PLY file of the C-alpha trace (Angstrom):
ply
format ascii 1.0
element vertex 128
property float x
property float y
property float z
element edge 127
property int vertex1
property int vertex2
end_header
112.03 110.27 93.83
113.82 106.91 93.72
112.12 103.73 94.94
114.39 103.74 98.01
113.46 107.35 98.82
109.78 106.48 98.47
110.15 103.53 100.87
111.94 105.80 103.35
109.09 108.33 103.02
106.57 105.53 103.67
108.43 104.36 106.78
108.63 107.91 108.15
104.90 108.37 107.51
104.14 105.05 109.28
106.10 106.15 112.32
104.07 109.39 112.43
100.78 107.57 111.85
100.22 109.33 108.52
98.51 106.51 106.68
97.16 108.72 103.89
100.74 109.61 102.93
101.43 105.89 102.54
98.27 105.32 100.50
99.23 108.20 98.20
102.35 106.26 97.14
100.39 103.20 95.97
99.34 102.23 92.47
95.55 101.90 92.01
95.91 98.10 91.69
98.66 97.62 94.29
98.98 94.10 95.70
99.78 94.12 99.45
100.56 90.87 101.30
100.97 90.25 105.00
101.70 86.72 106.29
98.63 84.63 107.02
100.27 83.62 110.30
99.55 86.99 111.95
96.10 88.31 112.98
96.17 91.13 110.39
97.54 88.84 107.69
96.18 88.39 104.22
96.19 89.85 100.74
94.91 93.36 100.09
94.38 94.87 96.64
94.15 98.60 96.01
94.64 101.56 98.34
91.20 101.19 99.97
91.96 97.62 101.07
95.47 98.62 102.16
93.88 101.37 104.26
91.67 98.68 105.82
94.82 96.68 106.59
96.26 99.62 108.55
92.98 100.01 110.44
93.00 96.30 111.31
96.66 96.42 112.38
95.95 99.36 114.69
92.87 97.65 116.19
94.93 94.57 117.10
98.26 96.08 118.16
99.87 99.32 119.18
103.10 99.81 117.26
105.84 100.53 119.79
108.92 100.31 117.59
109.97 100.14 113.97
113.69 99.72 113.26
114.90 99.50 109.68
118.44 98.18 109.48
118.82 98.61 105.73
117.00 99.32 102.48
118.56 97.67 99.44
117.53 99.08 96.07
117.87 97.18 92.78
116.21 98.75 89.71
112.48 98.96 90.53
112.62 97.01 93.79
113.60 97.66 97.38
114.19 95.04 100.06
114.18 96.20 103.66
114.90 94.34 106.86
114.74 95.14 110.53
112.48 94.74 113.57
108.85 95.55 114.30
107.73 95.91 117.93
104.16 96.05 119.17
101.87 95.62 122.13
98.82 93.43 121.67
95.78 95.47 122.69
93.79 92.44 123.96
96.52 90.88 126.12
98.79 93.83 126.86
101.79 91.67 125.93
104.65 93.03 123.85
106.60 91.49 121.00
109.54 92.26 118.77
109.64 90.49 115.42
112.18 90.34 112.62
110.89 91.45 109.22
111.89 91.46 105.58
109.80 93.62 103.24
109.91 93.50 99.44
108.68 96.56 97.55
108.14 96.61 93.79
107.56 99.84 91.83
105.94 100.69 88.54
105.68 104.23 87.14
106.99 105.66 90.42
104.32 104.00 92.59
104.30 100.92 94.79
102.78 98.13 92.69
103.52 95.23 95.05
104.50 94.86 98.71
105.16 91.63 100.54
106.06 91.23 104.22
107.86 88.27 105.73
107.68 88.31 109.54
108.90 86.09 112.34
105.35 85.60 113.57
106.22 83.50 116.66
106.80 86.52 118.98
103.63 88.21 117.68
101.51 85.12 118.25
102.98 84.56 121.72
101.95 88.13 122.61
98.44 87.42 121.27
97.92 84.43 123.55
96.35 84.97 126.96
0 1
1 2
2 3
3 4
4 5
5 6
6 7
7 8
8 9
9 10
10 11
11 12
12 13
13 14
14 15
15 16
16 17
17 18
18 19
19 20
20 21
21 22
22 23
23 24
24 25
25 26
26 27
27 28
28 29
29 30
30 31
31 32
32 33
33 34
34 35
35 36
36 37
37 38
38 39
39 40
40 41
41 42
42 43
43 44
44 45
45 46
46 47
47 48
48 49
49 50
50 51
51 52
52 53
53 54
54 55
55 56
56 57
57 58
58 59
59 60
60 61
61 62
62 63
63 64
64 65
65 66
66 67
67 68
68 69
69 70
70 71
71 72
72 73
73 74
74 75
75 76
76 77
77 78
78 79
79 80
80 81
81 82
82 83
83 84
84 85
85 86
86 87
87 88
88 89
89 90
90 91
91 92
92 93
93 94
94 95
95 96
96 97
97 98
98 99
99 100
100 101
101 102
102 103
103 104
104 105
105 106
106 107
107 108
108 109
109 110
110 111
111 112
112 113
113 114
114 115
115 116
116 117
117 118
118 119
119 120
120 121
121 122
122 123
123 124
124 125
125 126
126 127
């Protein structure tokens, strides 16, 4: 499976809520970064911590949309961009944020993931 195909598999699993499928694609020492500007932001290392990230994300928001416009593959990296939509569980407010994700692969597994998000819509939805 190419890196791009693996990223596509991960996105399909995310949309179905199959987090274990995502975790199965990760290297044991994977580095996973979400922007500090969002409530679920931070650095996570290893599949167990990445699993905790998905739990935290789901506790804070309900994912209502995930639109990938393109996945660009170059050697062992994939860059994706699109929109992420969610509803904040505490406020009930919705948001739609632009994203860019960078995926790096080693030995067929995700070794590094970094998300860049337009956090303004997310944070507006989080405010009462």
